[in-house]
PyMOL Python script that loads the backbone (N, CA, C, O; Angstrom):
from pymol import cmd

cmd.read_pdbstr("""\
ATOM      1  N   MET A   1      14.719  -0.801  -9.880  1.00  0.00           N
ATOM      2  CA  MET A   1      14.496  -1.507  -8.934  1.00  0.00           C
ATOM      3  C   MET A   1      13.868  -1.161  -6.895  1.00  0.00           C
ATOM      4  O   MET A   1      13.347  -1.612  -5.875  1.00  0.00           O
ATOM      5  N   GLY A   2      14.433  -0.142  -7.518  1.00  0.00           N
ATOM      6  CA  GLY A   2      13.149   0.945  -6.488  1.00  0.00           C
ATOM      7  C   GLY A   2      11.715   0.968  -6.384  1.00  0.00           C
ATOM      8  O   GLY A   2      10.957   0.857  -5.420  1.00  0.00           O
ATOM      9  N   LEU A   3      11.491   1.174  -7.873  1.00  0.00           N
ATOM     10  CA  LEU A   3       9.842   0.834  -8.292  1.00  0.00           C
ATOM     11  C   LEU A   3       8.655  -0.056  -7.994  1.00  0.00           C
ATOM     12  O   LEU A   3       7.514  -0.058  -7.533  1.00  0.00           O
ATOM     13  N   LEU A   4      10.278  -1.351  -8.915  1.00  0.00           N
ATOM     14  CA  LEU A   4       9.790  -2.808  -8.418  1.00  0.00           C
ATOM     15  C   LEU A   4       9.811  -3.071  -6.445  1.00  0.00           C
ATOM     16  O   LEU A   4       9.037  -3.902  -5.970  1.00  0.00           O
ATOM     17  N   ILE A   5      10.365  -2.604  -5.907  1.00  0.00           N
ATOM     18  CA  ILE A   5      10.385  -3.400  -4.230  1.00  0.00           C
ATOM     19  C   ILE A   5       8.016  -2.798  -4.130  1.00  0.00           C
ATOM     20  O   ILE A   5       6.898  -3.310  -4.193  1.00  0.00           O
ATOM     21  N   LEU A   6       8.734  -1.413  -3.941  1.00  0.00           N
ATOM     22  CA  LEU A   6       7.758  -0.537  -3.764  1.00  0.00           C
ATOM     23  C   LEU A   6       6.709  -1.465  -3.767  1.00  0.00           C
ATOM     24  O   LEU A   6       6.245  -2.236  -2.927  1.00  0.00           O
ATOM     25  N   ILE A   7       6.347  -1.067  -5.451  1.00  0.00           N
ATOM     26  CA  ILE A   7       5.180  -2.146  -5.511  1.00  0.00           C
ATOM     27  C   ILE A   7       4.801  -3.525  -5.413  1.00  0.00           C
ATOM     28  O   ILE A   7       3.767  -3.964  -5.917  1.00  0.00           O
ATOM     29  N   VAL A   8       5.668  -4.245  -4.738  1.00  0.00           N
ATOM     30  CA  VAL A   8       5.525  -5.343  -4.502  1.00  0.00           C
ATOM     31  C   VAL A   8       5.520  -6.004  -3.047  1.00  0.00           C
ATOM     32  O   VAL A   8       5.284  -7.080  -2.497  1.00  0.00           O
ATOM     33  N   VAL A   9       6.087  -4.184  -2.647  1.00  0.00           N
ATOM     34  CA  VAL A   9       5.960  -3.935  -0.922  1.00  0.00           C
ATOM     35  C   VAL A   9       4.176  -3.420  -0.357  1.00  0.00           C
ATOM     36  O   VAL A   9       3.674  -3.396   0.767  1.00  0.00           O
ATOM     37  N   GLY A  10       3.731  -3.136  -1.447  1.00  0.00           N
ATOM     38  CA  GLY A  10       2.904  -2.382  -1.878  1.00  0.00           C
ATOM     39  C   GLY A  10       1.709  -3.181  -1.561  1.00  0.00           C
ATOM     40  O   GLY A  10       0.904  -3.002  -0.647  1.00  0.00           O
ATOM     41  N   ALA A  11       1.742  -4.739  -3.112  1.00  0.00           N
ATOM     42  CA  ALA A  11       0.596  -5.643  -3.236  1.00  0.00           C
ATOM     43  C   ALA A  11       0.166  -6.409  -1.520  1.00  0.00           C
ATOM     44  O   ALA A  11      -0.766  -6.464  -0.717  1.00  0.00           O
ATOM     45  N   ILE A  12       1.798  -6.964  -1.742  1.00  0.00           N
ATOM     46  CA  ILE A  12       1.931  -7.851  -0.025  1.00  0.00           C
ATOM     47  C   ILE A  12       1.400  -6.549   1.126  1.00  0.00           C
ATOM     48  O   ILE A  12       1.411  -7.237   2.147  1.00  0.00           O
ATOM     49  N   LEU A  13       0.953  -5.145   1.606  1.00  0.00           N
ATOM     50  CA  LEU A  13      -0.020  -5.273   2.398  1.00  0.00           C
ATOM     51  C   LEU A  13      -1.132  -5.461   2.322  1.00  0.00           C
ATOM     52  O   LEU A  13      -2.044  -5.819   3.068  1.00  0.00           O
ATOM     53  N   GLY A  14      -0.896  -4.973   0.558  1.00  0.00           N
ATOM     54  CA  GLY A  14      -2.801  -5.238   0.998  1.00  0.00           C
ATOM     55  C   GLY A  14      -2.994  -6.464   0.616  1.00  0.00           C
ATOM     56  O   GLY A  14      -4.050  -6.506  -0.015  1.00  0.00           O
ATOM     57  N   TRP A  15      -2.468  -7.541   0.689  1.00  0.00           N
ATOM     58  CA  TRP A  15      -2.728  -8.651   0.575  1.00  0.00           C
ATOM     59  C   TRP A  15      -2.976  -9.001   2.134  1.00  0.00           C
ATOM     60  O   TRP A  15      -3.858  -9.741   2.569  1.00  0.00           O
ATOM     61  N   LEU A  16      -2.219  -8.461   2.708  1.00  0.00           N
ATOM     62  CA  LEU A  16      -2.662  -9.261   4.039  1.00  0.00           C
ATOM     63  C   LEU A  16      -3.512  -8.759   4.895  1.00  0.00           C
ATOM     64  O   LEU A  16      -3.799  -9.257   5.984  1.00  0.00           O
ATOM     65  N   ALA A  17      -4.083  -7.427   4.280  1.00  0.00           N
ATOM     66  CA  ALA A  17      -4.488  -6.400   5.031  1.00  0.00           C
ATOM     67  C   ALA A  17      -6.285  -6.616   5.007  1.00  0.00           C
ATOM     68  O   ALA A  17      -7.250  -6.049   5.519  1.00  0.00           O
ATOM     69  N   THR A  18      -6.019  -7.927   3.980  1.00  0.00           N
ATOM     70  CA  THR A  18      -6.704  -8.567   3.271  1.00  0.00           C
ATOM     71  C   THR A  18      -7.365  -9.653   4.497  1.00  0.00           C
ATOM     72  O   THR A  18      -8.474  -9.760   5.021  1.00  0.00           O
ATOM     73  N   ILE A  19      -6.439 -10.164   4.595  1.00  0.00           N
ATOM     74  CA  ILE A  19      -6.799 -11.352   5.846  1.00  0.00           C
ATOM     75  C   ILE A  19      -7.241 -10.955   7.761  1.00  0.00           C
ATOM     76  O   ILE A  19      -7.956 -11.302   8.701  1.00  0.00           O
ATOM     77  N   ILE A  20      -6.130  -9.951   7.312  1.00  0.00           N
ATOM     78  CA  ILE A  20      -6.617  -9.222   8.847  1.00  0.00           C
ATOM     79  C   ILE A  20      -8.124  -9.139   8.722  1.00  0.00           C
ATOM     80  O   ILE A  20      -8.827  -9.712   9.554  1.00  0.00           O
ATOM     81  N   LEU A  21      -8.762  -8.313   7.520  1.00  0.00           N
ATOM     82  CA  LEU A  21      -9.082  -8.038   7.592  1.00  0.00           C
ATOM     83  C   LEU A  21     -10.771  -8.263   7.108  1.00  0.00           C
ATOM     84  O   LEU A  21     -11.647  -7.400   7.046  1.00  0.00           O
ATOM     85  N   ARG A  22     -10.888 -10.065   6.731  1.00  0.00           N
ATOM     86  CA  ARG A  22     -11.272 -10.710   6.703  1.00  0.00           C
ATOM     87  C   ARG A  22     -12.030 -10.958   5.724  1.00  0.00           C
ATOM     88  O   ARG A  22     -13.102 -11.555   5.824  1.00  0.00           O
ATOM     89  N   VAL A  23     -11.270 -10.274   4.087  1.00  0.00           N
ATOM     90  CA  VAL A  23     -12.413 -10.495   4.103  1.00  0.00           C
ATOM     91  C   VAL A  23     -12.856 -11.464   2.346  1.00  0.00           C
ATOM     92  O   VAL A  23     -12.026 -12.003   1.614  1.00  0.00           O
ATOM     93  N   GLU A  24     -13.497 -11.435   2.250  1.00  0.00           N
ATOM     94  CA  GLU A  24     -13.776 -13.080   1.536  1.00  0.00           C
ATOM     95  C   GLU A  24     -13.980 -11.950  -0.041  1.00  0.00           C
ATOM     96  O   GLU A  24     -13.859 -12.750  -0.969  1.00  0.00           O
ATOM     97  N   ASP A  25     -14.096 -11.268  -0.334  1.00  0.00           N
ATOM     98  CA  ASP A  25     -15.239 -10.842  -1.925  1.00  0.00           C
ATOM     99  C   ASP A  25     -13.873 -10.779  -2.695  1.00  0.00           C
ATOM    100  O   ASP A  25     -12.950 -10.484  -1.936  1.00  0.00           O
ATOM    101  N   GLY A  26     -13.414 -11.022  -4.287  1.00  0.00           N
ATOM    102  CA  GLY A  26     -12.215 -11.194  -4.630  1.00  0.00           C
ATOM    103  C   GLY A  26     -12.054  -9.380  -5.132  1.00  0.00           C
ATOM    104  O   GLY A  26     -10.950  -8.933  -5.443  1.00  0.00           O
ATOM    105  N   ARG A  27     -12.820  -8.848  -5.136  1.00  0.00           N
ATOM    106  CA  ARG A  27     -12.566  -7.735  -6.148  1.00  0.00           C
ATOM    107  C   ARG A  27     -12.254  -6.874  -5.071  1.00  0.00           C
ATOM    108  O   ARG A  27     -11.696  -5.832  -5.413  1.00  0.00           O
ATOM    109  N   SER A  28     -12.442  -7.011  -3.984  1.00  0.00           N
ATOM    110  CA  SER A  28     -11.829  -6.270  -2.600  1.00  0.00           C
ATOM    111  C   SER A  28     -10.704  -6.789  -2.371  1.00  0.00           C
ATOM    112  O   SER A  28     -10.089  -5.896  -1.789  1.00  0.00           O
ATOM    113  N   ILE A  29      -9.805  -7.985  -2.492  1.00  0.00           N
ATOM    114  CA  ILE A  29      -8.429  -7.702  -2.087  1.00  0.00           C
ATOM    115  C   ILE A  29      -7.440  -7.554  -3.885  1.00  0.00           C
ATOM    116  O   ILE A  29      -6.224  -7.409  -4.009  1.00  0.00           O
ATOM    117  N   LEU A  30      -8.612  -7.670  -5.165  1.00  0.00           N
ATOM    118  CA  LEU A  30      -7.365  -6.032  -5.319  1.00  0.00           C
ATOM    119  C   LEU A  30      -8.210  -4.941  -5.424  1.00  0.00           C
ATOM    120  O   LEU A  30      -8.394  -4.648  -6.605  1.00  0.00           O
ATOM    121  N   ALA A  31      -8.842  -4.170  -4.578  1.00  0.00           N
ATOM    122  CA  ALA A  31      -9.018  -2.974  -4.276  1.00  0.00           C
ATOM    123  C   ALA A  31      -7.417  -2.694  -3.305  1.00  0.00           C
ATOM    124  O   ALA A  31      -6.396  -2.021  -3.446  1.00  0.00           O
ATOM    125  N   HIS A  32      -8.054  -3.794  -2.167  1.00  0.00           N
ATOM    126  CA  HIS A  32      -6.910  -3.302  -1.160  1.00  0.00           C
ATOM    127  C   HIS A  32      -5.563  -3.424  -2.181  1.00  0.00           C
ATOM    128  O   HIS A  32      -4.846  -2.426  -2.262  1.00  0.00           O
ATOM    129  N   ALA A  33      -5.391  -4.012  -2.560  1.00  0.00           N
ATOM    130  CA  ALA A  33      -4.187  -4.552  -3.357  1.00  0.00           C
ATOM    131  C   ALA A  33      -3.070  -3.250  -3.663  1.00  0.00           C
ATOM    132  O   ALA A  33      -1.946  -2.810  -3.420  1.00  0.00           O
ATOM    133  N   ILE A  34      -4.890  -2.940  -4.705  1.00  0.00           N
ATOM    134  CA  ILE A  34      -4.713  -1.159  -5.207  1.00  0.00           C
ATOM    135  C   ILE A  34      -3.988  -0.214  -4.669  1.00  0.00           C
ATOM    136  O   ILE A  34      -2.930   0.318  -5.004  1.00  0.00           O
ATOM    137  N   ALA A  35      -4.898  -0.040  -3.549  1.00  0.00           N
ATOM    138  CA  ALA A  35      -4.564   1.094  -2.517  1.00  0.00           C
ATOM    139  C   ALA A  35      -3.054   1.098  -1.717  1.00  0.00           C
ATOM    140  O   ALA A  35      -2.377   2.090  -1.447  1.00  0.00           O
ATOM    141  N   GLY A  36      -2.775  -0.205  -1.453  1.00  0.00           N
ATOM    142  CA  GLY A  36      -1.157  -0.896  -1.114  1.00  0.00           C
ATOM    143  C   GLY A  36       0.060  -0.800  -2.037  1.00  0.00           C
ATOM    144  O   GLY A  36       1.248  -0.822  -1.717  1.00  0.00           O
ATOM    145  N   VAL A  37      -0.456  -0.695  -3.174  1.00  0.00           N
ATOM    146  CA  VAL A  37       0.609   0.243  -3.933  1.00  0.00           C
ATOM    147  C   VAL A  37       0.826   1.578  -4.575  1.00  0.00           C
ATOM    148  O   VAL A  37       1.634   2.165  -5.295  1.00  0.00           O
ATOM    149  N   ALA A  38      -0.739   1.825  -3.712  1.00  0.00           N
ATOM    150  CA  ALA A  38      -0.257   3.527  -4.573  1.00  0.00           C
ATOM    151  C   ALA A  38       0.003   4.499  -2.778  1.00  0.00           C
ATOM    152  O   ALA A  38       0.421   5.620  -2.489  1.00  0.00           O
ATOM    153  N   GLY A  39      -0.647   3.006  -1.756  1.00  0.00           N
ATOM    154  CA  GLY A  39       0.415   4.347  -0.343  1.00  0.00           C
ATOM    155  C   GLY A  39       1.951   4.584  -0.558  1.00  0.00           C
ATOM    156  O   GLY A  39       2.655   5.594  -0.572  1.00  0.00           O
ATOM    157  N   SER A  40       2.243   2.914  -0.760  1.00  0.00           N
ATOM    158  CA  SER A  40       3.631   2.628  -0.662  1.00  0.00           C
ATOM    159  C   SER A  40       4.148   3.626  -1.782  1.00  0.00           C
ATOM    160  O   SER A  40       5.105   4.327  -1.453  1.00  0.00           O
ATOM    161  N   LEU A  41       3.581   3.800  -3.209  1.00  0.00           N
ATOM    162  CA  LEU A  41       4.461   4.679  -4.503  1.00  0.00           C
ATOM    163  C   LEU A  41       4.652   5.837  -4.043  1.00  0.00           C
ATOM    164  O   LEU A  41       5.666   6.494  -4.274  1.00  0.00           O
ATOM    165  N   VAL A  42       3.327   6.358  -3.070  1.00  0.00           N
ATOM    166  CA  VAL A  42       3.838   7.684  -2.652  1.00  0.00           C
ATOM    167  C   VAL A  42       4.699   8.370  -1.406  1.00  0.00           C
ATOM    168  O   VAL A  42       5.573   9.209  -1.628  1.00  0.00           O
ATOM    169  N   ALA A  43       4.323   7.880   0.041  1.00  0.00           N
ATOM    170  CA  ALA A  43       5.632   7.284   0.788  1.00  0.00           C
ATOM    171  C   ALA A  43       6.715   7.412   0.304  1.00  0.00           C
ATOM    172  O   ALA A  43       7.583   8.138   0.788  1.00  0.00           O
ATOM    173  N   GLY A  44       6.852   6.689  -0.791  1.00  0.00           N
ATOM    174  CA  GLY A  44       8.087   5.566  -0.902  1.00  0.00           C
ATOM    175  C   GLY A  44       8.587   6.303  -1.807  1.00  0.00           C
ATOM    176  O   GLY A  44       9.646   5.899  -2.286  1.00  0.00           O
ATOM    177  N   MET A  45       8.098   7.413  -2.260  1.00  0.00           N
ATOM    178  CA  MET A  45       9.232   8.957  -3.184  1.00  0.00           C
ATOM    179  C   MET A  45       8.423  10.129  -1.901  1.00  0.00           C
ATOM    180  O   MET A  45       8.683  11.006  -1.077  1.00  0.00           O
ATOM    181  N   ILE A  46       7.797   9.684  -2.244  1.00  0.00           N
ATOM    182  CA  ILE A  46       8.369  11.123  -0.870  1.00  0.00           C
ATOM    183  C   ILE A  46       9.356  11.410   0.373  1.00  0.00           C
ATOM    184  O   ILE A  46       9.304  12.438   1.047  1.00  0.00           O
ATOM    185  N   ALA A  47       9.844  10.839   0.483  1.00  0.00           N
ATOM    186  CA  ALA A  47      11.229   9.759   2.193  1.00  0.00           C
ATOM    187  C   ALA A  47      12.272   9.247   1.022  1.00  0.00           C
ATOM    188  O   ALA A  47      13.403   8.856   1.311  1.00  0.00           O
ATOM    189  N   GLY A  48      11.699   9.295  -0.534  1.00  0.00           N
ATOM    190  CA  GLY A  48      13.461   8.359  -0.844  1.00  0.00           C
ATOM    191  C   GLY A  48      13.430  10.336  -1.638  1.00  0.00           C
ATOM    192  O   GLY A  48      14.273  10.589  -2.499  1.00  0.00           O
ATOM    193  N   ASN A  49      12.658  11.200  -1.306  1.00  0.00           N
ATOM    194  CA  ASN A  49      13.597  12.806  -1.773  1.00  0.00           C
ATOM    195  C   ASN A  49      12.819  12.524  -3.909  1.00  0.00           C
ATOM    196  O   ASN A  49      13.304  13.068  -4.901  1.00  0.00           O
ATOM    197  N   GLY A  50      11.694  11.626  -3.893  1.00  0.00           N
ATOM    198  CA  GLY A  50      11.293  11.678  -5.887  1.00  0.00           C
ATOM    199  C   GLY A  50      11.818  10.982  -6.319  1.00  0.00           C
ATOM    200  O   GLY A  50      11.635  10.832  -7.528  1.00  0.00           O
ATOM    201  N   VAL A  51      13.103   9.844  -5.410  1.00  0.00           N
ATOM    202  CA  VAL A  51      13.822   8.932  -6.775  1.00  0.00           C
ATOM    203  C   VAL A  51      12.650   8.087  -5.949  1.00  0.00           C
ATOM    204  O   VAL A  51      12.080   8.056  -4.858  1.00  0.00           O
ATOM    205  N   ILE A  52      12.701   7.315  -7.455  1.00  0.00           N
ATOM    206  CA  ILE A  52      11.930   6.117  -6.542  1.00  0.00           C
ATOM    207  C   ILE A  52      12.526   4.531  -8.829  1.00  0.00           C
ATOM    208  O   ILE A  52      12.053   3.645  -9.540  1.00  0.00           O
ATOM    209  N   PHE A  53      13.597   5.305  -8.670  1.00  0.00           N
ATOM    210  CA  PHE A  53      13.748   4.084  -9.806  1.00  0.00           C
ATOM    211  C   PHE A  53      14.853   3.975  -9.503  1.00  0.00           C
ATOM    212  O   PHE A  53      15.553   3.349 -10.299  1.00  0.00           O
ATOM    213  N   GLY A  54      15.395   4.421  -8.469  1.00  0.00           N
ATOM    214  CA  GLY A  54      16.810   3.692  -7.842  1.00  0.00           C
ATOM    215  C   GLY A  54      17.262   3.507  -6.869  1.00  0.00           C
ATOM    216  O   GLY A  54      17.112   4.416  -6.052  1.00  0.00           O
ATOM    217  N   ALA A  55      17.921   2.466  -6.490  1.00  0.00           N
ATOM    218  CA  ALA A  55      17.476   1.955  -4.630  1.00  0.00           C
ATOM    219  C   ALA A  55      16.456   2.360  -3.960  1.00  0.00           C
ATOM    220  O   ALA A  55      15.643   3.205  -4.335  1.00  0.00           O
ATOM    221  N   VAL A  56      16.461   1.587  -2.618  1.00  0.00           N
ATOM    222  CA  VAL A  56      15.318   2.273  -1.963  1.00  0.00           C
ATOM    223  C   VAL A  56      15.918   1.846  -0.515  1.00  0.00           C
ATOM    224  O   VAL A  56      15.955   0.720  -0.018  1.00  0.00           O
ATOM    225  N   SER A  57      16.368   3.055   0.001  1.00  0.00           N
ATOM    226  CA  SER A  57      16.538   3.162   1.074  1.00  0.00           C
ATOM    227  C   SER A  57      15.647   2.685   2.279  1.00  0.00           C
ATOM    228  O   SER A  57      14.422   2.791   2.335  1.00  0.00           O
ATOM    229  N   GLY A  58      16.894   1.865   3.715  1.00  0.00           N
ATOM    230  CA  GLY A  58      15.906   1.070   4.734  1.00  0.00           C
ATOM    231  C   GLY A  58      14.367   2.438   4.974  1.00  0.00           C
ATOM    232  O   GLY A  58      13.260   2.140   4.526  1.00  0.00           O
ATOM    233  N   VAL A  59      14.565   3.676   5.626  1.00  0.00           N
ATOM    234  CA  VAL A  59      14.127   4.161   5.911  1.00  0.00           C
ATOM    235  C   VAL A  59      12.794   4.842   4.837  1.00  0.00           C
ATOM    236  O   VAL A  59      11.712   5.293   5.214  1.00  0.00           O
ATOM    237  N   ALA A  60      13.116   4.769   3.968  1.00  0.00           N
ATOM    238  CA  ALA A  60      12.211   5.142   2.232  1.00  0.00           C
ATOM    239  C   ALA A  60      11.157   4.447   2.696  1.00  0.00           C
ATOM    240  O   ALA A  60      10.055   4.891   3.019  1.00  0.00           O
ATOM    241  N   LEU A  61      11.847   2.476   2.728  1.00  0.00           N
ATOM    242  CA  LEU A  61      11.271   1.041   2.252  1.00  0.00           C
ATOM    243  C   LEU A  61       9.915   1.374   3.727  1.00  0.00           C
ATOM    244  O   LEU A  61       8.709   1.319   3.487  1.00  0.00           O
ATOM    245  N   LEU A  62      10.710   1.827   5.730  1.00  0.00           N
ATOM    246  CA  LEU A  62       9.602   1.125   6.342  1.00  0.00           C
ATOM    247  C   LEU A  62       8.376   2.761   5.766  1.00  0.00           C
ATOM    248  O   LEU A  62       7.210   2.572   5.419  1.00  0.00           O
ATOM    249  N   TRP A  63       8.901   3.913   5.801  1.00  0.00           N
ATOM    250  CA  TRP A  63       7.396   5.379   5.223  1.00  0.00           C
ATOM    251  C   TRP A  63       6.415   4.081   3.556  1.00  0.00           C
ATOM    252  O   TRP A  63       5.458   3.321   3.704  1.00  0.00           O
ATOM    253  N   ALA A  64       6.550   4.130   3.334  1.00  0.00           N
ATOM    254  CA  ALA A  64       6.486   3.404   2.659  1.00  0.00           C
ATOM    255  C   ALA A  64       5.530   2.799   2.748  1.00  0.00           C
ATOM    256  O   ALA A  64       4.433   3.240   2.407  1.00  0.00           O
ATOM    257  N   VAL A  65       5.825   1.050   3.479  1.00  0.00           N
ATOM    258  CA  VAL A  65       5.021  -0.056   4.577  1.00  0.00           C
ATOM    259  C   VAL A  65       4.253   0.875   5.436  1.00  0.00           C
ATOM    260  O   VAL A  65       3.429   0.261   6.113  1.00  0.00           O
ATOM    261  N   LEU A  66       4.249   2.703   5.714  1.00  0.00           N
ATOM    262  CA  LEU A  66       3.269   3.049   6.594  1.00  0.00           C
ATOM    263  C   LEU A  66       1.917   3.620   5.581  1.00  0.00           C
ATOM    264  O   LEU A  66       0.760   3.243   5.765  1.00  0.00           O
ATOM    265  N   GLY A  67       2.265   4.431   4.676  1.00  0.00           N
ATOM    266  CA  GLY A  67       2.021   5.133   3.214  1.00  0.00           C
ATOM    267  C   GLY A  67       1.091   4.118   3.670  1.00  0.00           C
ATOM    268  O   GLY A  67       0.236   4.234   4.548  1.00  0.00           O
ATOM    269  N   ALA A  68       1.523   2.563   2.576  1.00  0.00           N
ATOM    270  CA  ALA A  68       0.455   1.996   2.415  1.00  0.00           C
ATOM    271  C   ALA A  68      -1.014   1.858   3.545  1.00  0.00           C
ATOM    272  O   ALA A  68      -2.092   2.416   3.342  1.00  0.00           O
ATOM    273  N   ALA A  69      -0.807   1.316   4.267  1.00  0.00           N
ATOM    274  CA  ALA A  69      -1.064   1.080   5.850  1.00  0.00           C
ATOM    275  C   ALA A  69      -1.996   1.647   5.950  1.00  0.00           C
ATOM    276  O   ALA A  69      -3.112   1.142   6.071  1.00  0.00           O
ATOM    277  N   ILE A  70      -1.632   3.314   5.909  1.00  0.00           N
ATOM    278  CA  ILE A  70      -2.395   4.437   5.923  1.00  0.00           C
ATOM    279  C   ILE A  70      -2.697   4.112   4.568  1.00  0.00           C
ATOM    280  O   ILE A  70      -2.700   2.882   4.616  1.00  0.00           O
ATOM    281  N   ALA A  71      -2.865   4.319   3.799  1.00  0.00           N
ATOM    282  CA  ALA A  71      -3.732   3.910   2.464  1.00  0.00           C
ATOM    283  C   ALA A  71      -4.933   2.991   2.878  1.00  0.00           C
ATOM    284  O   ALA A  71      -6.027   3.294   3.354  1.00  0.00           O
ATOM    285  N   ILE A  72      -4.381   1.745   2.541  1.00  0.00           N
ATOM    286  CA  ILE A  72      -5.668   0.807   2.716  1.00  0.00           C
ATOM    287  C   ILE A  72      -6.733   1.415   4.146  1.00  0.00           C
ATOM    288  O   ILE A  72      -7.958   1.477   4.043  1.00  0.00           O
ATOM    289  N   GLY A  73      -5.862   1.875   5.600  1.00  0.00           N
ATOM    290  CA  GLY A  73      -7.524   1.823   6.685  1.00  0.00           C
ATOM    291  C   GLY A  73      -8.051   2.922   5.453  1.00  0.00           C
ATOM    292  O   GLY A  73      -9.035   2.603   4.785  1.00  0.00           O
ATOM    293  N   ILE A  74      -7.495   3.948   5.249  1.00  0.00           N
ATOM    294  CA  ILE A  74      -7.808   4.749   4.888  1.00  0.00           C
ATOM    295  C   ILE A  74      -9.817   4.016   3.846  1.00  0.00           C
ATOM    296  O   ILE A  74     -11.006   3.817   4.098  1.00  0.00           O
ATOM    297  N   TYR A  75      -8.547   3.919   2.433  1.00  0.00           N
ATOM    298  CA  TYR A  75     -10.174   2.662   2.284  1.00  0.00           C
ATOM    299  C   TYR A  75     -11.295   1.886   2.542  1.00  0.00           C
ATOM    300  O   TYR A  75     -12.480   1.637   2.317  1.00  0.00           O
ATOM    301  N   SER A  76     -10.107   1.605   3.232  1.00  0.00           N
ATOM    302  CA  SER A  76     -11.703   0.484   3.668  1.00  0.00           C
ATOM    303  C   SER A  76     -12.616   1.169   4.872  1.00  0.00           C
ATOM    304  O   SER A  76     -13.491   0.606   5.530  1.00  0.00           O
ATOM    305  N   LEU A  77     -12.146   2.609   4.979  1.00  0.00           N
ATOM    306  CA  LEU A  77     -13.443   3.410   5.874  1.00  0.00           C
ATOM    307  C   LEU A  77     -14.532   4.103   5.072  1.00  0.00           C
ATOM    308  O   LEU A  77     -15.690   4.466   5.282  1.00  0.00           O
ATOM    309  N   VAL A  78     -13.371   4.139   3.717  1.00  0.00           N
ATOM    310  CA  VAL A  78     -14.278   4.693   2.336  1.00  0.00           C
ATOM    311  C   VAL A  78     -15.372   3.841   2.769  1.00  0.00           C
ATOM    312  O   VAL A  78     -16.323   4.077   3.514  1.00  0.00           O
ATOM    313  N   LYS A  79     -14.962   2.612   2.024  1.00  0.00           N
ATOM    314  CA  LYS A  79     -15.942   1.312   1.590  1.00  0.00           C
ATOM    315  C   LYS A  79     -16.574   1.256   2.811  1.00  0.00           C
ATOM    316  O   LYS A  79     -17.710   1.728   2.768  1.00  0.00           O
ATOM    317  N   GLN A  80     -16.193   0.801   3.985  1.00  0.00           N
ATOM    318  CA  GLN A  80     -17.979   0.794   5.151  1.00  0.00           C
ATOM    319  C   GLN A  80     -18.626   2.259   5.660  1.00  0.00           C
ATOM    320  O   GLN A  80     -19.594   2.273   6.421  1.00  0.00           O
ATOM    321  N   TYR A  81     -18.235   3.024   5.353  1.00  0.00           N
ATOM    322  CA  TYR A  81     -18.615   3.810   5.221  1.00  0.00           C
ATOM    323  C   TYR A  81     -19.695   4.269   4.302  1.00  0.00           C
ATOM    324  O   TYR A  81     -20.806   4.598   4.718  1.00  0.00           O
ATOM    325  N   ALA A  82     -19.280   4.290   2.789  1.00  0.00           N
ATOM    326  CA  ALA A  82     -20.826   4.247   1.345  1.00  0.00           C
ATOM    327  C   ALA A  82     -20.906   3.113   1.737  1.00  0.00           C
ATOM    328  O   ALA A  82     -19.850   3.289   2.346  1.00  0.00           O
ATOM    329  N   VAL A  83     -21.181   1.990   2.001  1.00  0.00           N
ATOM    330  CA  VAL A  83     -22.126   0.774   1.989  1.00  0.00           C
ATOM    331  C   VAL A  83     -22.933   0.708   3.843  1.00  0.00           C
ATOM    332  O   VAL A  83     -23.109  -0.415   4.315  1.00  0.00           O
ATOM    333  N   HIS A  84     -23.408   2.159   4.839  1.00  0.00           N
ATOM    334  CA  HIS A  84     -23.690   2.330   5.095  1.00  0.00           C
ATOM    335  C   HIS A  84     -24.379   3.562   4.615  1.00  0.00           C
ATOM    336  O   HIS A  84     -25.221   4.114   5.323  1.00  0.00           O
TER     337      HIS A  84
END
""", "prot")
cmd.dss("prot")
cmd.show_as("cartoon", "prot")
cmd.util.cbc("prot")
cmd.orient("prot")
């Protein structure tokens, strides 16, 4: 169940990032969602002591949110510098 929660949290954060950044391209929305999921899974797994298939603690969920936000930010910066 924890894995599903981390995936959903990451995808929602990726979608919200596209709204905040005012992204209109459909491919970027999917890329932000994937970056959010990746960041959420990595941070959630580290904070949850490597266990993502069990229950997710509140602390692990907060770290997952932070990890997703960082991953989305890094993706946006890399994309911005690649375009210029």
